[in-house]
C-alpha positions as CSV (number, residue, x, y, z in Angstrom):
1,M,-51.0,35.7,-10.0
2,S,-48.3,33.1,-9.4
3,D,-49.1,29.4,-9.4
4,A,-47.3,29.1,-6.1
5,L,-49.7,28.4,-3.2
6,S,-47.6,30.5,-0.8
7,T,-47.8,33.6,-3.0
8,R,-51.5,33.1,-3.6
9,L,-52.3,32.7,0.1
10,V,-50.5,35.9,1.0
11,H,-52.5,37.9,-1.5
12,A,-55.8,35.9,-1.3
13,S,-57.6,38.3,1.0
14,G,-57.7,42.1,1.0
15,P,-57.0,44.9,0.6
16,D,-60.1,46.5,2.0
17,R,-61.7,48.3,-0.9
18,Q,-63.1,51.1,1.3
19,F,-60.1,52.1,3.3
20,G,-57.1,50.1,1.8
21,G,-56.4,47.9,4.8
22,V,-54.2,45.0,3.8
23,H,-56.4,42.4,5.6
24,T,-60.1,41.5,5.0
25,P,-62.0,43.5,7.6
26,I,-64.2,41.8,10.3
27,H,-67.9,42.3,9.6
28,P,-69.7,41.7,13.0
29,S,-73.2,42.8,11.8
30,V,-75.9,40.2,12.3
31,Q,-78.5,41.9,10.1
32,Y,-78.2,43.2,6.5
33,A,-80.6,45.8,5.2
34,Y,-81.7,46.7,1.6
35,E,-83.2,49.8,0.2
36,K,-85.9,47.9,-1.7
37,V,-87.9,45.0,-0.3
38,E,-87.6,43.3,-3.8
39,D,-83.8,43.1,-3.2
40,L,-84.4,41.5,0.2
41,I,-86.8,39.0,-1.3
42,A,-84.2,38.1,-4.0
43,V,-81.6,37.4,-1.3
44,F,-84.0,35.0,0.5
45,Q,-84.8,33.2,-2.7
46,G,-81.2,32.8,-3.7
47,K,-81.5,35.1,-6.8
48,S,-79.0,37.6,-5.6
49,K,-75.5,36.0,-5.4
50,G,-73.0,37.4,-2.9
51,S,-75.6,39.1,-0.7
52,F,-76.4,38.5,2.9
53,N,-79.5,38.5,5.0
54,Y,-78.7,37.1,8.4
55,A,-75.2,36.3,9.8
56,R,-76.2,32.8,10.8
57,Q,-75.9,31.9,7.1
58,G,-72.6,33.8,6.6
59,T,-71.0,37.3,6.6
60,P,-68.7,39.1,4.1
61,T,-65.8,37.9,6.3
62,T,-66.8,34.2,6.3
63,A,-67.4,34.5,2.5
64,A,-63.9,35.8,2.0
65,L,-62.5,32.8,3.9
66,E,-64.7,30.4,1.9
67,A,-63.4,31.8,-1.3
68,V,-59.8,31.2,-0.1
69,V,-60.6,27.6,0.9
70,T,-62.4,27.0,-2.4
71,E,-59.4,28.2,-4.4
72,M,-57.0,26.1,-2.3
73,E,-59.1,22.9,-2.8
74,G,-59.7,23.7,-6.5
75,G,-63.4,23.5,-5.9
76,I,-66.6,25.3,-6.9
77,G,-67.7,26.5,-3.5
78,T,-67.3,26.2,0.3
79,V,-69.4,26.5,3.3
80,S,-67.7,27.4,6.6
81,F,-68.7,26.3,10.1
82,A,-67.9,27.0,13.7
83,T,-65.8,23.8,14.1
84,G,-64.6,20.9,12.1
85,M,-67.1,18.6,13.9
86,A,-69.9,21.1,13.1
87,A,-69.0,20.8,9.4
88,L,-69.0,17.0,9.6
89,S,-72.3,17.0,11.6
90,A,-73.9,19.3,9.0
91,L,-72.7,17.2,6.1
92,F,-74.0,13.8,7.4
93,L,-77.2,15.1,9.0
94,T,-78.3,17.1,5.9
95,L,-77.4,14.5,3.3
96,L,-78.4,11.3,5.0
97,K,-81.6,10.0,6.4
98,A,-82.8,6.9,8.3
99,G,-82.3,3.8,6.2
100,D,-79.2,5.1,4.5
101,H,-75.8,3.5,4.7
102,L,-72.2,4.9,4.6
103,V,-68.9,3.1,4.5
104,T,-65.9,4.6,6.4
105,S,-62.4,3.7,7.5
106,N,-62.1,1.9,10.8
107,R,-59.3,4.3,11.9
108,V,-61.1,7.7,11.8
109,F,-60.7,10.4,14.4
110,G,-62.3,9.5,17.7
111,N,-64.8,12.3,17.7
112,T,-65.8,11.4,14.1
113,N,-66.3,7.8,15.3
114,S,-68.5,9.1,18.1
115,L,-70.6,11.1,15.6
116,F,-71.1,7.9,13.6
117,Q,-72.4,6.2,16.7
118,T,-74.9,9.1,16.9
119,L,-75.9,8.5,13.3
120,E,-76.4,4.8,14.0
121,G,-78.8,5.8,16.8
122,L,-80.8,7.8,14.2
123,G,-81.2,4.8,11.9
124,I,-78.2,5.4,9.5
125,A,-76.1,2.3,9.1
126,V,-72.3,2.6,9.3
127,S,-69.8,0.0,8.0
128,R,-66.2,0.5,9.3
129,V,-63.6,-1.2,7.1
130,D,-59.9,-1.3,6.6
131,A,-59.8,1.3,3.9
132,G,-56.2,0.6,3.0
133,E,-57.6,-1.4,0.1
134,A,-60.5,-0.3,-2.1
135,A,-61.7,-4.0,-2.2
136,A,-62.6,-3.8,1.5
137,V,-64.8,-0.7,0.8
138,Q,-66.3,-2.5,-2.2
139,A,-67.2,-5.6,-0.2
140,A,-69.1,-3.4,2.3
141,L,-71.3,-1.6,-0.2
142,R,-75.1,-2.0,-0.2
143,P,-77.9,-0.8,-2.4
144,E,-78.7,1.9,0.2
145,T,-75.1,3.1,0.5
146,R,-75.0,6.8,-0.1
147,L,-71.4,7.8,0.5
148,V,-67.9,6.8,1.5
149,F,-65.9,8.7,4.0
150,V,-62.1,8.6,4.7
151,E,-59.3,10.8,6.0
152,T,-56.1,11.5,4.1
153,I,-54.0,10.6,7.1
154,A,-55.7,8.9,10.0
155,N,-55.4,10.5,13.5
156,P,-53.5,9.2,15.4
157,S,-52.4,6.0,13.6
158,T,-51.1,7.9,10.6
159,R,-52.4,5.2,8.3
160,I,-53.4,6.2,4.7
161,P,-56.4,4.8,2.9
162,D,-56.4,3.9,-0.8
163,L,-57.5,7.3,-1.8
164,E,-57.1,6.6,-5.5
165,G,-58.7,3.2,-5.6
166,I,-61.7,4.3,-3.5
167,G,-62.2,7.3,-5.7
168,T,-62.3,5.1,-8.8
169,L,-64.8,2.8,-7.1
170,C,-67.1,5.6,-6.1
171,R,-67.0,7.1,-9.5
172,E,-68.0,3.7,-11.1
173,R,-70.8,3.2,-8.5
174,G,-72.1,6.8,-8.6
175,L,-71.4,7.2,-4.8
176,L,-70.6,10.5,-3.1
177,Y,-66.9,10.4,-2.0
178,V,-66.1,12.5,1.0
179,V,-62.5,13.1,2.2
180,D,-61.3,14.7,5.4
181,N,-58.2,16.7,4.4
182,T,-57.4,18.2,7.9
183,V,-54.0,16.6,8.5
184,T,-52.6,17.1,5.1
185,S,-54.5,20.4,4.2
186,P,-54.7,21.7,0.6
187,A,-51.0,22.5,0.8
188,L,-50.1,18.8,0.5
189,C,-53.2,17.2,-1.0
190,Q,-56.3,18.2,-3.1
191,P,-58.7,15.2,-2.7
192,R,-60.3,16.4,-5.9
193,R,-57.6,14.6,-7.8
194,F,-58.9,11.4,-6.4
195,G,-62.5,12.1,-7.4
196,A,-63.7,13.3,-3.9
197,G,-67.0,15.2,-4.3
198,L,-66.8,16.9,-0.9
199,V,-63.8,17.8,1.1
200,M,-63.8,18.7,4.8
201,N,-61.1,20.7,6.5
202,S,-60.9,21.5,10.2
203,L,-59.8,25.0,9.8
204,T,-58.7,25.0,13.5
205,K,-55.7,22.8,12.6
206,T,-53.3,23.3,9.7
207,L,-55.0,26.3,8.0
208,A,-55.2,28.5,11.0
209,G,-52.2,27.0,12.7
210,H,-51.9,29.1,15.9
211,G,-54.3,27.4,18.2
212,E,-56.5,30.5,18.7
213,A,-59.5,30.0,16.4
214,L,-62.0,27.2,15.8
215,G,-63.4,26.6,12.4
216,G,-64.4,24.0,9.8
217,A,-65.3,23.9,6.1
218,I,-67.0,21.7,3.5
219,T,-65.8,22.3,-0.1
220,D,-67.6,21.0,-3.2
221,T,-65.0,20.0,-5.8
222,G,-67.5,19.8,-8.7
223,C,-66.7,16.1,-9.2
224,F,-70.1,14.7,-8.0
225,D,-73.3,14.8,-10.1
226,W,-75.9,16.0,-7.6
227,S,-78.7,15.4,-10.0
228,T,-78.3,11.7,-9.2
229,Y,-78.4,12.1,-5.4
230,P,-81.8,11.0,-4.0
231,N,-81.7,13.0,-0.8
232,I,-81.8,16.5,-2.2
233,F,-84.9,18.4,-1.0
234,P,-87.3,19.5,-3.7
235,A,-86.8,23.1,-2.8
236,Y,-83.2,22.9,-3.7
237,R,-83.6,21.0,-7.0
238,Q,-83.7,24.2,-9.0
239,G,-81.1,25.7,-11.4
240,D,-77.7,24.3,-11.9
241,A,-77.4,20.9,-10.2
242,R,-73.8,21.5,-9.3
243,G,-74.9,23.8,-6.5
244,W,-77.6,21.6,-5.0
245,G,-75.5,19.7,-2.5
246,L,-73.7,22.7,-1.0
247,Q,-76.9,24.7,-1.0
248,Q,-78.6,22.1,1.1
249,I,-75.6,21.8,3.5
250,R,-75.6,25.6,3.9
251,K,-79.4,26.0,4.4
252,K,-79.8,23.1,6.7
253,G,-76.4,23.1,8.4
254,L,-76.2,26.9,9.1
255,R,-79.8,28.3,8.9
256,D,-81.5,25.3,10.5
257,M,-78.7,23.9,12.8
258,G,-76.8,27.1,13.5
259,G,-73.3,25.8,13.3
260,T,-72.1,29.2,12.2
261,L,-68.5,30.4,12.1
262,S,-68.1,33.9,13.6
263,S,-66.5,36.8,11.6
264,E,-63.9,37.2,14.3
265,A,-62.8,33.5,14.0
266,A,-62.9,33.7,10.2
267,H,-60.6,36.7,10.2
268,R,-58.1,34.9,12.5
269,I,-58.1,31.9,10.2
270,L,-57.6,34.0,7.1
271,V,-54.5,35.6,8.7
272,G,-53.2,32.3,9.9
273,A,-53.6,30.7,6.4
274,E,-51.2,33.3,4.9
275,T,-48.3,31.3,6.5
276,L,-49.7,27.9,5.8
277,T,-47.0,26.6,3.4
278,L,-44.2,27.9,5.6
279,R,-45.5,26.4,8.8
280,L,-46.3,23.1,7.1
281,Q,-42.9,22.8,5.5
282,R,-41.1,23.5,8.7
283,S,-43.2,21.3,11.0
284,S,-43.1,18.4,8.4
285,D,-39.3,18.6,8.2
286,T,-39.0,18.7,11.9
287,A,-41.5,15.8,12.4
288,L,-39.5,13.6,9.9
289,T,-36.1,14.4,11.6
290,L,-37.6,13.7,15.0
291,A,-39.4,10.5,13.8
292,R,-36.1,9.1,12.5
293,H,-34.4,10.0,15.8
294,L,-37.1,8.3,17.9
295,A,-37.2,5.3,15.6
296,A,-33.5,4.6,16.4
297,H,-33.9,5.3,20.2
298,P,-33.6,2.1,22.3
299,A,-36.5,3.2,24.5
300,I,-39.0,3.4,21.6
301,E,-40.8,0.4,20.3
302,H,-42.6,1.8,17.3
303,V,-42.8,5.2,15.5
304,H,-45.7,5.9,13.2
305,Y,-45.0,8.5,10.5
306,P,-45.8,8.4,6.8
307,M,-42.4,9.6,5.6
308,L,-40.5,6.8,7.4
309,E,-39.6,4.0,5.0
310,T,-41.0,1.5,7.5
311,H,-44.5,3.0,7.3
312,P,-47.0,0.6,5.5
313,E,-48.2,3.4,3.1
314,H,-44.8,5.2,2.7
315,D,-44.9,4.9,-1.1
316,K,-48.4,6.3,-1.3
317,A,-47.5,9.2,1.0
318,L,-44.5,10.0,-1.0
319,A,-46.4,9.9,-4.3
320,W,-49.6,11.6,-3.1
321,F,-48.4,14.2,-0.5
322,G,-44.7,14.5,-0.8
323,S,-44.5,15.1,2.9
324,G,-45.8,13.7,6.1
325,S,-47.3,16.7,7.8
326,W,-46.9,17.5,11.5
327,M,-48.5,14.5,13.2
328,L,-46.6,11.4,14.4
329,S,-47.2,8.8,17.1
330,F,-45.0,6.4,19.0
331,E,-45.0,3.6,21.5
332,L,-42.5,3.2,24.4
333,R,-40.7,-0.2,24.8
334,D,-41.7,0.0,28.4
335,P,-45.3,1.3,28.5
336,E,-45.2,1.6,32.3
337,R,-42.8,4.6,31.9
338,L,-45.4,6.5,29.8
339,V,-46.5,9.0,32.4
340,D,-43.0,9.6,33.7
341,V,-41.5,10.2,30.3
342,L,-44.2,12.6,29.3
343,N,-43.9,14.5,32.6
344,R,-40.1,14.8,32.1
345,L,-40.6,16.6,28.7
346,R,-40.0,20.3,28.9
347,L,-41.0,21.7,25.5
348,P,-44.0,19.8,24.3
349,L,-47.2,21.0,25.9
350,K,-49.2,18.3,27.5
351,A,-52.5,19.2,25.8
352,T,-55.0,18.0,23.2
353,G,-55.2,19.7,19.9
354,L,-53.2,19.6,16.6
355,A,-51.1,21.8,14.3
356,D,-50.3,24.6,16.8
357,T,-47.1,26.6,16.5
358,R,-46.1,24.8,19.7
359,T,-45.4,21.0,19.9
360,L,-48.3,19.2,21.7
361,I,-48.2,15.7,23.2
362,I,-50.9,13.5,24.6
363,P,-51.3,9.8,25.6
364,V,-54.1,8.6,23.3
365,A,-55.8,5.7,25.0
366,P,-56.6,7.3,28.4
367,T,-57.7,10.7,26.9
368,I,-59.1,11.3,23.5
369,F,-60.0,7.7,22.8
370,W,-60.9,6.7,26.4
371,E,-64.6,6.8,25.9
372,M,-64.8,4.1,23.2
373,G,-63.2,1.4,25.3
374,Q,-60.2,-0.9,24.9
375,E,-61.9,-3.3,22.5
376,A,-62.8,-0.6,20.0
377,R,-59.3,0.9,20.4
378,A,-57.7,-2.4,19.5
379,A,-59.9,-2.7,16.4
380,M,-58.6,0.7,15.3
381,G,-55.0,-0.3,15.9
382,I,-54.5,2.1,18.9
383,A,-52.1,0.5,21.4
384,E,-52.8,1.3,25.0
385,G,-49.4,3.0,25.2
386,L,-49.7,5.1,22.1
387,V,-48.6,8.7,22.3
388,R,-49.6,11.4,19.7
389,L,-47.3,14.2,18.9
390,S,-48.3,17.4,17.0
391,V,-44.9,18.9,16.0
392,G,-44.7,22.7,16.2
393,L,-42.1,25.3,15.1
394,E,-39.4,24.7,17.8
395,A,-35.9,24.1,16.7
396,V,-35.6,20.3,15.9
397,E,-32.3,20.2,17.9
398,D,-34.1,21.4,21.0
399,L,-36.9,18.8,20.6
400,I,-34.4,16.0,20.1
401,A,-32.4,17.1,23.2
402,D,-35.6,17.3,25.2
403,F,-36.8,13.8,24.2
404,D,-33.3,12.4,24.9
405,Q,-33.3,13.7,28.4
406,A,-36.9,12.5,29.0
407,L,-36.3,9.0,27.7
408,A,-33.0,8.6,29.6
409,V,-33.2,5.7,32.1
């Protein structure tokens, strides 16, 4: 098979061995029966690999998707979930307990920040730092620190953490390093290269790409030594230690918490992933062209996009990703025109969500970050007039013309 990701994705799933269908079939069955009770017992005890007992813990269709994500991330295994937030919730709630501590970027996605507030209510301490420098993470570490969490590109500020430096720090301290790869996806970044032990992808976004299926995934890269992690339950401390973490996440996150991805959604994500590289290349190219145009427009105060030379982490983005992906944000010179300008736009859909085939636009402060309040938004570098744009597959000339007419005085 080719080394090219585009080729591997097109041929990653299927054909159906029974009938020859070119796509992996949907397996809707909830129960899975065996001729001998010994075989059923073996499945429950984890002695029969690749077998199924109850769809809450996975189906042949979700397993096919997990195999594709694992290959893309260069990992050793993946667990899929109903949404990206279900994946993160399972990760934190199964690997952390009261009295533990985690360090994270102070610019994480709003829903993730809300989840951290929930963790704090359960007795798990959270330190939010400027992750642009590994030194800030190091200064926040405590004896009870269990993991460090960052995103490859922050939503919506587009800031990039010191992925490499933080990875080195975590390796030296024996800490679990968790990276949210949603905005970049495995097509632009494999966090494994920075030493990340676990990688989260919101499959809803870049991988599926059509705005019609929710999903999330946690991938184990094989970089972390689970035999050193104190929170693994005794029941899972058996066999090869490399599988302990993911097994606990699957058992507790799916079996106990029920954040299960449906076979139907897994099928849609698999089909969407086949065009991942094409969509990402097109939307990234369009985003850069549009970002440059907006940055030069007299009505725009600031444009935030990693591939702009003015971006604080431009050199890192260039070296690590080679592209800026589909998300950019901007601020108007006259914030009072915000609602009027957005209403004048004809092509971008006024909607939440990211990485659709259509361009999506939303004012950040009064919507997705409204709940946290102005003070918290300011601490995260989110201006009250910030607008987030998820660039789709429209012709760039049409998007530019649309923004020009909307911004015209």
